[in-house]
Structure formats: C-alpha cells, structure tokens
C-alpha positions in Angstrom: 34.9 -50.8 72.1 37.8 -48.2 72.2 40.0 -51.4 71.0 38.0 -51.9 67.8 40.0 -49.1 66.5 43.0 -51.3 66.7 41.2 -54.8 65.9 38.1 -54.2 63.5 37.8 -54.0 59.8 39.8 -55.1 57.0 41.9 -51.5 57.2 43.2 -52.9 60.7 44.9 -56.0 59.1 48.3 -54.7 59.8 47.4 -53.9 63.2 46.0 -57.5 64.1 49.3 -58.8 63.0 51.7 -56.7 65.3 49.1 -57.5 68.0 49.6 -61.3 67.2 53.4 -60.6 66.7 52.8 -60.2 70.5 51.0 -63.6 70.9 47.6 -62.7 71.2 45.6 -65.1 69.5 42.4 -64.5 67.3 40.2 -65.9 70.4 41.2 -62.8 72.5 40.1 -60.5 70.1 36.6 -59.6 70.8 37.4 -59.2 74.6 38.3 -56.2 76.3 42.0 -55.0 76.2 43.1 -54.1 79.4 46.3 -52.0 80.2 48.3 -52.6 83.4 50.2 -50.2 84.0 53.0 -51.7 86.5 55.1 -49.4 88.1 57.1 -52.2 89.4 61.3 -51.4 90.2 64.1 -52.7 92.2 64.7 -49.4 93.5 61.6 -49.0 95.8 60.9 -51.0 99.0 56.7 -50.7 98.3 57.4 -51.6 94.8 59.2 -55.2 94.7 56.7 -56.8 95.5 54.7 -56.1 92.3 55.6 -58.8 90.0 53.6 -61.2 92.3 50.5 -58.6 92.5 51.1 -58.3 88.7 50.2 -61.9 88.5 47.0 -61.6 90.6 45.7 -58.6 88.6 46.3 -60.6 85.0 44.3 -63.7 86.7 41.6 -61.3 87.4 41.3 -59.6 83.9 41.2 -62.9 82.0 38.8 -64.5 84.7 36.6 -61.4 84.2 36.8 -62.0 80.3 39.3 -59.2 79.6 42.9 -59.6 77.9 45.7 -58.0 79.5 48.8 -56.2 78.6 51.5 -54.8 80.7 53.5 -51.8 80.1 56.1 -49.9 82.5 55.8 -46.8 84.2 58.8 -45.1 86.0 59.0 -44.4 89.9 61.6 -42.4 92.2 61.8 -43.3 95.8 61.6 -40.2 97.9 63.5 -41.6 100.8 66.6 -42.5 98.5 66.4 -39.4 96.1 65.9 -37.3 99.6 69.1 -34.5 100.6 70.6 -34.4 96.7 69.9 -33.7 93.2 67.6 -36.3 93.0 64.9 -34.8 94.9 64.4 -32.4 92.1 62.7 -35.1 89.5 60.6 -36.5 92.8 57.7 -33.7 92.0 58.0 -33.6 88.1 57.8 -37.4 87.8 54.3 -37.2 88.8 53.5 -35.0 85.5 55.8 -37.7 83.6 53.5 -40.5 85.0 50.3 -39.0 84.3 51.6 -38.1 80.5 53.1 -41.1 80.1 49.8 -43.4 81.0 47.9 -41.2 78.8 50.6 -41.5 76.3 50.3 -45.6 76.1 46.5 -45.9 76.9 45.4 -43.4 73.7 48.0 -45.0 71.0 47.0 -48.3 71.7 43.1 -47.4 72.4 43.3 -49.8 75.4 39.7 -50.2 76.8 40.5 -49.8 80.6 43.3 -49.6 82.9 44.7 -51.5 85.9 47.2 -48.9 87.5 49.6 -50.4 89.8 51.4 -48.2 92.2 52.1 -47.4 95.5 54.7 -44.5 96.6 54.8 -40.9 97.1 54.3 -38.9 93.5 53.6 -42.5 91.7 50.0 -42.9 93.0 48.7 -39.4 92.3 50.7 -39.4 88.9 48.1 -42.5 88.1 45.4 -40.9 89.2 45.9 -37.5 87.5 46.1 -39.7 84.2 42.7 -41.9 85.2 41.0 -38.3 85.7 42.3 -37.0 82.4 41.6 -40.1 80.3 38.2 -40.6 81.7 38.5 -44.2 80.6 37.4 -46.8 82.9 40.4 -47.5 85.5 41.2 -49.1 89.1 43.8 -48.1 91.1 45.5 -51.1 93.1 48.1 -49.8 95.8 50.7 -52.5 96.8 50.3 -52.0 100.2 52.2 -50.7 103.4 55.3 -52.4 104.9 55.3 -54.1 108.2 56.9 -51.9 111.2 60.6 -53.2 112.3 60.9 -55.1 115.1 63.4 -55.3 117.8 63.8 -56.5 121.6 61.4 -55.8 124.2 58.5 -55.8 121.4 59.9 -52.2 120.1 58.9 -51.2 116.7 61.2 -49.3 114.3 60.0 -47.4 111.5 61.6 -45.4 108.5 62.2 -41.9 109.3 62.6 -41.9 113.4 64.9 -44.7 113.0 66.9 -43.3 109.9 66.3 -39.4 109.4 65.3 -38.5 113.5 67.8 -41.1 114.4 70.9 -39.7 112.4 70.6 -36.4 114.4 70.5 -38.3 117.6 73.2 -39.8 116.7 75.1 -36.5 115.5 73.6 -34.9 119.4 75.1 -37.9 121.3 72.1 -39.5 122.2 72.7 -42.8 120.6 76.0 -44.6 119.8 77.4 -46.3 116.2 75.6 -49.6 117.5 72.4 -48.4 118.3 72.3 -46.3 114.9 73.4 -49.3 113.2 70.9 -51.6 114.8 68.4 -48.2 113.5 69.6 -48.9 110.2 69.0 -52.7 109.8 65.7 -52.8 111.5 63.6 -49.5 109.7 62.1 -51.1 106.8 62.2 -54.7 107.7 61.1 -55.5 103.8 58.9 -54.7 101.0 56.1 -52.1 100.8 55.4 -48.3 101.6 56.9 -46.7 104.9 54.8 -47.6 107.7 53.4 -44.6 109.1 51.0 -41.8 107.5 53.3 -40.4 105.4 52.5 -39.5 101.7 52.4 -42.9 100.0 49.5 -44.5 102.6 47.9 -41.3 102.7 47.5 -41.3 99.0 46.5 -45.0 99.2 44.0 -44.2 101.9 42.5 -41.0 100.0 42.4 -43.2 96.8 40.3 -46.1 98.7 38.0 -43.3 100.4 37.5 -41.5 96.9 36.1 -44.8 95.7 38.7 -45.6 92.8 40.0 -48.7 94.7 38.4 -52.0 96.7 37.9 -51.9 99.8 41.2 -52.2 102.1 43.2 -51.6 99.2 44.6 -48.4 101.1 45.3 -50.2 104.4 46.3 -54.5 103.6 49.8 -54.9 104.1 52.0 -55.4 100.9 53.1 -59.1 102.5 49.5 -60.2 103.0 47.2 -62.5 101.3 44.6 -59.9 100.9 46.3 -57.8 98.9 46.7 -60.3 96.2 42.6 -60.8 96.9 42.3 -57.3 96.4 44.8 -57.7 93.0 42.6 -60.4 91.6 39.5 -58.9 92.1 40.7 -55.5 90.8 41.4 -57.1 87.6 38.1 -58.8 87.5 36.4 -55.7 88.3 37.9 -53.5 85.2 36.4 -55.7 82.8 32.6 -55.1 84.8 33.4 -51.3 84.7 34.5 -51.7 80.6 31.4 -53.3 79.9 29.2 -50.8 81.9 31.1 -47.6 81.0 31.9 -46.5 84.5 34.4 -43.8 84.4 36.7 -42.0 86.9 35.0 -38.6 86.6 31.8 -40.5 88.0 33.7 -41.3 90.9 35.8 -38.5 91.4 33.3 -36.0 92.1 33.4 -32.4 94.4 31.5 -34.6 97.3 34.2 -37.7 97.0 37.4 -34.9 97.2 35.5 -33.9 100.2 35.5 -37.0 101.7 39.1 -37.9 101.0 39.7 -34.2 102.7 37.8 -35.3 105.8 39.6 -38.6 105.8 43.4 -37.0 105.6 42.2 -34.3 108.4 40.9 -37.2 110.6 44.5 -39.2 110.8 46.4 -36.3 110.5 47.8 -37.2 107.1 50.7 -36.0 105.0 50.7 -32.2 103.9 51.8 -33.5 100.3 47.9 -34.5 99.9 47.1 -30.8 99.9 49.1 -30.7 96.2 48.2 -34.0 94.9 44.2 -33.6 95.8 44.2 -29.9 93.6 46.1 -31.4 90.8 43.4 -34.4 90.8 41.2 -32.2 91.1 42.3 -30.0 88.6 42.6 -33.3 85.8 39.1 -34.2 86.8 37.8 -30.8 85.8 36.6 -30.4 89.7 37.3 -26.5 91.5 38.5 -27.3 94.8 40.3 -24.0 96.5 42.8 -24.2 99.1 41.0 -22.6 101.5 38.2 -25.6 101.2 41.5 -27.7 103.3 40.9 -25.3 106.5 37.1 -25.0 106.2 36.8 -28.8 107.0 39.7 -28.8 109.3 37.8 -26.8 111.5 34.8 -29.0 111.5 36.6 -32.3 111.4 38.4 -33.4 114.7 41.8 -35.5 114.6 40.4 -39.1 115.9 43.9 -40.9 115.0 47.3 -40.6 116.5 49.4 -42.5 113.5 53.1 -42.6 113.0 55.5 -40.5 112.6 53.5 -37.9 114.7 51.9 -40.3 116.7 52.0 -44.1 117.8 50.4 -46.6 115.5 51.3 -48.1 112.7 49.3 -48.8 109.2 49.1 -52.6 110.4 47.2 -50.8 113.5 45.0 -48.7 111.2 44.2 -51.5 109.0 43.0 -54.1 111.7 41.2 -51.1 113.8 38.4 -50.8 110.8 40.6 -49.2 107.9 39.3 -46.6 105.7 35.5 -47.6 106.3 35.9 -47.6 110.3 37.2 -44.1 109.5 33.7 -43.3 107.5 32.0 -44.8 110.4 33.6 -42.9 113.1 33.4 -39.6 111.3 29.3 -40.3 110.6 27.3 -37.8 108.7 30.6 -35.5 108.2 31.0 -38.2 105.5 29.1 -37.8 102.3 27.2 -40.5 100.8 29.3 -41.3 97.3 29.6 -44.1 95.1 32.2 -46.0 94.5 33.7 -48.1 91.5 32.9 -51.1 93.0 29.2 -50.6 93.4 28.8 -49.8 97.2 28.5 -46.4 98.7 30.4 -44.6 101.2 27.7 -45.0 103.7 27.3 -48.5 102.9 30.6 -49.2 103.6 30.5 -47.6 106.9 27.3 -49.6 108.1 29.3 -52.5 107.0 31.7 -52.2 109.5 30.5 -54.1 113.1 33.6 -53.3 115.4 36.2 -50.2 115.2 39.0 -50.4 117.5 38.5 -46.7 119.2 42.0 -46.8 120.8 43.3 -46.2 117.3 40.2 -44.7 115.6 38.6 -42.3 118.2 35.1 -41.2 118.3 34.2 -38.1 117.3 33.3 -37.4 120.8 36.9 -38.3 122.3 39.3 -36.6 119.6 42.5 -36.8 119.7 42.7 -32.9 118.9 39.8 -30.5 118.0 41.0 -29.5 114.6 42.0 -31.7 111.6 45.8 -32.5 110.9 46.2 -29.8 108.1 45.9 -26.1 108.5 46.3 -23.2 105.8 48.0 -20.2 107.1 48.3 -17.0 105.3 49.8 -13.5 105.9 52.5 -11.2 104.3 55.3 -13.9 103.8 52.2 -15.8 101.9 49.4 -14.1 100.4 48.6 -17.2 98.4 48.7 -19.6 101.3 51.0 -21.9 103.0 50.2 -25.8 104.8 51.5 -27.0 108.0 50.6 -30.4 109.4 49.8 -29.6 112.7 49.0 -32.8 114.3 52.8 -33.1 114.1 53.3 -29.5 116.1 53.4 -29.3 119.7 50.8 -27.1 121.7 54.3 -25.1 122.8 55.0 -24.5 119.0 51.2 -23.2 118.2 52.3 -19.9 118.6 55.8 -18.8 117.9 57.9 -15.9 117.1 61.5 -16.2 116.6 64.4 -14.9 114.3 65.1 -15.7 110.6 67.9 -17.2 109.8 67.7 -17.5 105.9 69.1 -20.0 103.3 68.5 -19.9 99.9 69.1 -24.2 99.3 68.0 -27.4 101.4 71.9 -27.9 101.4 72.7 -24.8 103.4 70.2 -25.1 105.9 71.4 -28.9 106.6 74.6 -27.8 107.1 74.1 -25.0 109.6 71.7 -27.4 111.6 74.1 -30.1 111.7 76.9 -27.9 112.6 75.1 -26.2 115.7 74.5 -23.1 114.2 70.7 -23.0 114.5 69.6 -22.2 118.0 66.4 -22.1 120.2 64.5 -19.6 119.0 65.3 -19.4 115.3 62.8 -19.4 112.1 64.8 -21.2 109.5 63.7 -20.1 106.0 64.6 -22.3 103.2 63.3 -20.5 99.7 64.3 -20.7 96.2 63.2 -24.7 96.5 59.5 -24.2 94.8 58.2 -25.4 91.9 60.2 -23.0 89.7 62.8 -22.0 91.8 64.1 -25.8 93.0 63.2 -26.7 90.3 60.7 -29.6 91.8 60.0 -28.5 94.9 61.9 -30.8 96.8 61.0 -32.1 100.2 62.9 -31.2 103.5 62.4 -34.0 105.5 66.5 -34.0 106.5 66.4 -30.6 107.9 62.7 -31.0 109.6 64.0 -34.6 111.2 67.3 -33.1 112.0 65.9 -30.1 113.6 63.8 -32.5 115.9 66.7 -35.2 116.1 68.9 -32.2 117.7 66.3 -31.5 120.3 64.8 -28.3 118.7 61.4 -29.4 117.6 60.0 -27.1 120.5 62.0 -24.1 119.7 63.1 -23.8 116.3 60.3 -23.3 113.3 61.1 -23.9 109.7 59.5 -22.2 106.8 59.8 -23.0 103.0 58.5 -22.7 99.7 59.2 -26.3 99.1 57.8 -28.8 100.5 57.9 -31.6 103.4 57.8 -35.3 103.6 54.8 -37.2 105.0 57.2 -37.9 107.8 57.9 -34.4 108.8 56.9 -33.4 112.2 57.2 -30.5 114.2 56.4 -26.7 113.5 57.4 -27.1 109.3 55.4 -24.6 107.2 55.3 -25.3 103.7 54.4 -24.7 100.3 54.6 -20.9 100.8 53.4 -18.9 97.6 54.0 -17.1 95.7 57.7 -18.9 95.9 60.9 -16.6 95.8 61.7 -17.5 92.2 58.5 -15.6 91.1 59.6 -12.4 93.7 57.2 -13.9 96.5 57.4 -11.8 99.8 59.5 -15.1 101.3 62.2 -13.7 98.5 62.6 -10.6 101.0 63.3 -11.6 104.2 66.4 -11.1 105.8 68.5 -12.9 108.7 67.5 -11.0 112.1 64.0 -10.2 110.9 61.5 -11.3 113.3 58.5 -14.0 111.7 55.2 -14.6 113.6 53.8 -18.0 113.5 50.0 -18.6 115.1 48.7 -21.6 113.6 45.1 -21.4 115.3 44.9 -17.6 113.8 46.1 -19.2 110.6 48.7 -16.2 110.4 52.2 -16.5 108.9 53.6 -13.0 109.4 57.1 -11.1 108.7 57.2 -8.3 111.2 58.5 -5.6 109.2 57.1 -2.4 108.1 55.5 -2.3 104.3 57.8 0.9 103.6 61.0 -1.3 104.2 59.9 -4.6 102.4 58.7 -2.1 99.3 62.3 -1.2 99.3 63.4 -4.5 99.2 61.2 -5.5 96.4 62.4 -2.6 94.5 66.1 -4.3 94.6 65.5 -7.9 94.2 66.5 -9.6 91.0 65.3 -12.7 90.0 68.3 -15.4 90.7 69.6 -17.8 87.5 68.0 -21.1 87.1 69.3 -23.7 89.6 69.1 -26.2 86.8 69.5 -24.9 83.6 69.4 -28.4 81.3 67.4 -31.4 80.9 63.7 -31.7 81.0 63.6 -29.9 84.6 64.5 -26.8 82.6 61.6 -27.1 80.6 59.6 -28.3 83.7 60.5 -25.2 85.6 58.8 -22.7 82.7 55.4 -24.2 82.6 54.7 -25.5 86.5 52.2 -23.2 88.4 52.3 -22.4 92.1 52.0 -25.0 95.0 48.7 -23.2 95.9 47.5 -24.2 92.6 48.9 -27.7 92.7 52.0 -27.6 91.0 50.5 -28.6 87.7 51.8 -28.1 84.4 50.1 -25.9 82.0 50.7 -25.2 78.0 50.8 -21.3 78.9 
C-alpha cells in the first residue's frame, strides 16, 4: 500500500509516533489509510449538511476495513460571490482545490480518497485531483436542495425567485411583499440549488462517468438515501484500494462522451464545457471543444429542467435519475465501466420504469438538438458557448446593435437603469480567465435582462461565463478573450452583431479593413487585480476553449 511509506519499517518509527499522536491505534496500522477530503462549510447551503455525511462515510470506511482521516477543502458559494469582487475567486478555486487534494494525498501517502463535495467549482476541482493523482477515489456529492413551497402549491427556486425577482421588482411587476416571499422561500434548506445549475449538472455528470454511486447525482440532500450512498461509498473505497481501480480506468474518452450526451439531453449548465475540458486534461484524454457541438447535433434534449424549464432535481430523481436518462438515450450511451462494478448498459437495463413526462423518449424530445451549442465567427475564432436550451425560438437568430462594457458592473448598471433597450447586444469584455481575472459568472445581468422582460429582444455576449441558472440568448466563453487581444476587444458601440445559433455563427458585421485599423490601435489594459494570488493566476491560466486550466508555461 502507498501508506506503507509512512508506517512500515524501522526508519518510520517517527512517522508512526506522529500517527499515534493523532489517536491511531497500532491495530489500524495494517489497514488502508483513506483520506476523506471534506468541503464542509457553514457558508454554502449545499455544504452545511456534510457533517452528517462525514459520519456515514467514516462508518463505511471502517466497516470496509480501512481507517479514515478527514482533511478540509475550501469552498466558495457562487450565488453569494456573485456581482462583486468575490466572483473573481470562484473559478480559480477549482485549481486550488485540485492542488490541495493532491498535496495532502501525496504528502501523507494516502491509499485512497473519498471526495465529499457538492457545489459549483468544488466538484470539478475534486475530479481534477482524482484524475491527476490516479489513486483509488470515489466522489460523494451532497445532493440537491428541495424546491421552496408556497401557497397553492407554488414551487420556488433560487434563480427565478431571487435574481430574476429582483429585476421584476425593479420593473414594477412585483411589490415589496412578493419580493420578501421570494427571498424567504427560494432556498428552504440544505443542498445545491434546485434546478440544473452547475452544481447539480456536475453531480449528474460525475455519476454518468462512473465516479460516484448510482443515484448519488440526484438523491436529495435531506434524504436517507444520501446517507446510505455515503456509507456505501466509504465501504467501496476500501475495495477500490484492494482492487487497485483508479480514476483513469474510469475516466475514458467514452465516459466523457457519455457525460456530454447526458448534459445535452438534460439541458445542463454551460459551465460543464469548461469543467469537462479541464478534467479531461488532467486525465490525459483528448477532448476537443468541437466535440460538444458534434454530439449536440445528434443528441436531442429530452427533459425540460429548471431554470429554463419546469422540472426540479427532485422530479428527475424519482423519474429515473441518471440511469433513466441512459435508458432513454439507448445506444447513444456507450457501454463503459464504473467504479462500483456495473456498466452503463447494465444500469440502463436495471431501470424498469421511466417517467416520460420528465425524461422523454428519443421519439418525442423537447428539442431536436442538445442543450449546448458551440458558436464561432470573427468575434470568437476559437469558439463560444451558448446554452441553447434556454433560448427562445424567437432569439435563435438575431441581429442587434452593440452596447460595449469593459466590466460586469458597468453593464449591470445600464440594464437596471433602463439604458438597454430592445434590439441591443450587450457586450461584456475583459472578464475572461486572464482579464477578469477568474472569468466571472454573469448571472446578475442575464437574470436582470430576463426579469426586465428583455429576454426576447436583447442578447448578451461575453468572454466571461454564465451561471447554470442563466437562460436567454447569452453567449459566453468567447475565445480568444479581450485581454489577449481577441476580436471582442475591437467591438465598438453601434456596431451590428449577428447571432445565428442554428448556423453556429457569431459575427461582427464590420469589414476587415476597419477591424485591422482598430487592431493596430489596441493596447492591452492594465491588470484589474495586481496583488495576491489572482495576479499569479492570471499569468498562467489558459483560454476558455482549453478549459481555463493553469499551466507551468
């Protein structure tokens, strides 16, 4: 075992002394040492229930014949970090999390890891670490939140009843009382936000790729099922150590393709493009950005999930969950192994009934194409991403007038003050991985556009990114970004921009001679953040089209 390095032989007497100083009995020295990387925090609703799951993981590890050691991993709540300086830190924490898990696992020679996670960048960071280390690992996602409940059976959810409600209030659609009701009911308790936002999409894709147990991606945070999954995961990690089953044997090219298919079928978060690219990079799997679009054209959207649709995670769970999606996708899902023994085909076969209102059959899709599309054109030569499942038919093709902003706050002020009107294309730039730095999410302005009733007449493009809660004609991940001299930096107020999602085009309708003159006069702006670790991050982070990973170059 790896842990023999710190517990076997005469020369490890000091190491054993320190281990015994933590309370480890001599009788445990021959057992696998299992690290439990826990991202518990009081700051994130999706993580406040993890103390309970830690207990069940630990029980499972000891029942399986291992010895568990807990260590902490930080987390940032994107919803709380949204709209201010804090959001600069969200995506970069993904790299910190991967680095921290690697550091502890290698320094202490742990035999295997249970990675307890749930929200936003924390789950992909954990998966990146698992792929990089390639020691036995299992992921436990803490589960989604229940929807809020109001009078007459109304269901409340985080994005539509906070960010969009704020804009509806500003527009005079709702009053103080209704806004307060939304605030009080949008997040009724522990768990990741109720719809198919980034956290829940990544939990589903983790299960899809075989890195967590069945139903782990959809079982609610408050459920006894989640406790049982935590216990079984603790047991299973000990077996994985003994069988030497490691992440790279699970995270194959075929597993990533299955993850993309499921994401497309459900209409998940556009952030998964960044995260799957980054995880594949750590796993040594070639995953070109173009593959998302190739599969999108061959994968119908089968479910109408909140925030763009009607169903919540609790509905998806009882409808059949991830295995139910496998069953409905049929031969489009490749038969791949999972770390718990069953293959994806066996999981699909195990489902007897699927609620076809929630997860439709291929013969009756919600939309003919999957939820994400990759666009390109003279604004985005290396690609851009749109969650087309959240775009109305009216806005699938649109031509409008550019209104340019060099920071999210400037655009947000213009929207809330009524300076953005029908026919505009809001351009938010210098918010990419380097320029942000940190590629901030734009949920506040996108939700404000929807809440102000402009979702069918205004588009937004950015070299930043969007929350999984974003809906509407919002195009992100534009590469190259403005801070690297990408063409989005050359757009001026009054330029006309063409959006054609069916044709996968995003074009600035300005002649090349004019763009060349603008390019000759362009100068890189000063860094927005010049101190702290974000200034170092900006120097080593790559473009969005490669997953915004950090490199040593």
